[in-house]
C-alpha positions in Angstrom: 14.8 -25.2 -9.9 14.0 -23.3 -13.5 13.3 -20.0 -13.5 9.5 -19.0 -14.3 8.0 -16.0 -14.9 6.5 -13.8 -17.5 8.3 -11.4 -20.1 6.3 -7.9 -20.7 7.3 -6.1 -24.4 5.8 -2.7 -24.4 6.8 -2.2 -27.9 4.5 -4.9 -28.8 1.6 -4.3 -26.2 -1.8 -2.2 -27.9 -3.1 -1.8 -24.4 -5.7 -3.4 -25.6 -6.0 -4.7 -21.7 -7.3 -8.8 -22.9 -4.6 -9.8 -20.3 -6.3 -7.7 -17.7 -9.3 -8.9 -18.8 -8.8 -12.7 -18.6 -6.5 -13.3 -15.3 -9.2 -11.2 -13.7 -12.0 -13.6 -14.8 -10.0 -16.8 -13.9 -9.2 -15.0 -10.7 -11.9 -13.1 -9.3 -15.1 -14.0 -11.2 -15.5 -11.2 -14.1 -13.9 -9.4 -16.3 -12.3 -5.4 -14.4 -8.7 -4.9 -14.9 -9.0 -3.4 -11.5 -8.6 -7.4 -9.9 -6.4 -7.9 -12.2 -2.8 -9.4 -11.0 -1.4 -7.5 -13.9 -1.8 -4.5 -14.5 -0.8 -1.9 -17.5 0.5 1.5 -17.6 0.1 4.6 -19.3 2.6 7.1 -21.4 3.0 8.8 -23.4 0.2 10.2 -23.5 -1.1 6.7 -24.0 0.8 6.7 -26.7 2.5 3.6 -24.7 1.3 0.6 -23.0 3.4 -0.7 -20.6 2.5 -4.3 -19.2 3.7 -4.7 -15.5 3.8 -7.9 -14.1 4.7 -10.2 -10.9 8.0 -10.2 -10.9 8.3 -13.5 -9.0 11.6 -12.6 -6.9 14.4 -14.1 -5.8 14.2 -11.9 -2.8 10.5 -11.1 -2.7 9.7 -7.9 -0.3 6.1 -9.8 -0.1 7.8 -13.0 0.8 9.2 -11.1 3.6 7.0 -8.5 5.0 4.3 -11.2 5.8 3.4 -11.0 9.3 2.6 -14.4 9.8 4.5 -15.9 6.1 1.7 -16.6 4.6 3.3 -16.5 0.8 5.2 -19.6 0.6 7.1 -21.3 -2.3 5.7 -23.0 -4.8 7.1 -24.5 -8.3 10.0 -21.4 -7.2 7.3 -18.9 -6.9 6.4 -17.2 -4.1 2.5 -17.6 -3.5 0.0 -16.4 -1.6 -2.1 -19.1 0.8 -5.1 -17.6 1.0 -6.1 -19.7 3.8 -3.3 -18.3 6.0 -3.3 -14.6 4.6 -4.8 -12.1 7.6 -5.4 -9.7 4.4 -2.8 -7.2 6.7 -2.1 -5.8 2.9 1.6 -5.6 4.0 2.6 -7.7 1.0 0.8 -5.3 -1.6 2.0 -2.3 0.7 5.3 -3.1 -0.1 5.2 -4.9 -4.3 8.3 -2.7 -5.9 5.2 -3.5 -9.6 2.2 -2.8 -7.7 0.6 -6.4 -8.8 -0.1 -7.6 -5.3 -4.6 -7.7 -5.0 -6.7 -7.0 -2.0 -9.6 -9.7 -2.8 -12.3 -10.9 -0.1 -9.9 -9.1 2.9 -7.2 -11.6 1.4 -4.3 -10.8 -1.0 -3.7 -12.5 -4.4 -0.8 -12.0 -6.6 0.4 -13.8 -10.0 1.0 -17.6 -9.4 1.0 -18.1 -13.1 -1.8 -20.4 -13.9 -0.2 -22.7 -12.9 2.2 -22.6 -15.3 -0.2 -21.4 -18.6 -0.7 -18.3 -18.0 -4.2 -16.9 -19.9 -2.6 -13.8 -20.3 -0.4 -15.3 -22.6 -2.4 -17.1 -24.4 -4.6 -15.0 -24.7 -2.7 -11.8 -25.8 -3.2 -11.1 -29.9 0.3 -9.0 -30.2 3.1 -11.6 -27.9 3.4 -8.7 -26.3 3.8 -11.6 -23.0 5.8 -14.5 -23.2 6.2 -17.0 -20.5 10.1 -18.1 -19.6 10.2 -21.4 -17.4 13.9 -22.1 -18.3 17.0 -21.1 -17.2 17.7 -17.9 -19.8 14.4 -15.4 -19.7 16.1 -12.4 -20.8 14.6 -9.9 -23.0 17.0 -10.7 -25.7 15.5 -14.0 -26.2 12.1 -13.1 -26.1 12.9 -11.2 -29.2 13.9 -14.5 -30.5 11.0 -16.6 -29.9 9.2 -13.6 -31.9 11.8 -13.9 -35.2 13.4 -10.7 -34.5 17.3 -10.4 -35.0 19.2 -9.7 -31.7 
């Protein structure tokens, strides 16, 4: 199974929040960054914006702590099965990236938009890239942007 995940490059992020807006629009029906499945972390007196995205962990804490096993692997990534989620919030509590959102008493996390992430498509600076193959490190992301390693 190929590795599938988002790669965030803080050095390219301007903090425009377009990524969080398109994500919240798709998943929550409105433009509210609070409901996005990724977040921007402001650092150094707001001079740096760091996109924090789901790691799509191989050994996912969210998957392990779910008392009803509502987080299942779909195409190699952990996805919350809404019909099975009881809304206990354990996955959100133990997510090391703090990117699981509770909505309508159910957990929700990044599902990579089914392999065509809107956050990546709409990022004007290329700060977010999508990896759906074996070697998904930051060096490769730089190559895609035309940078020299």
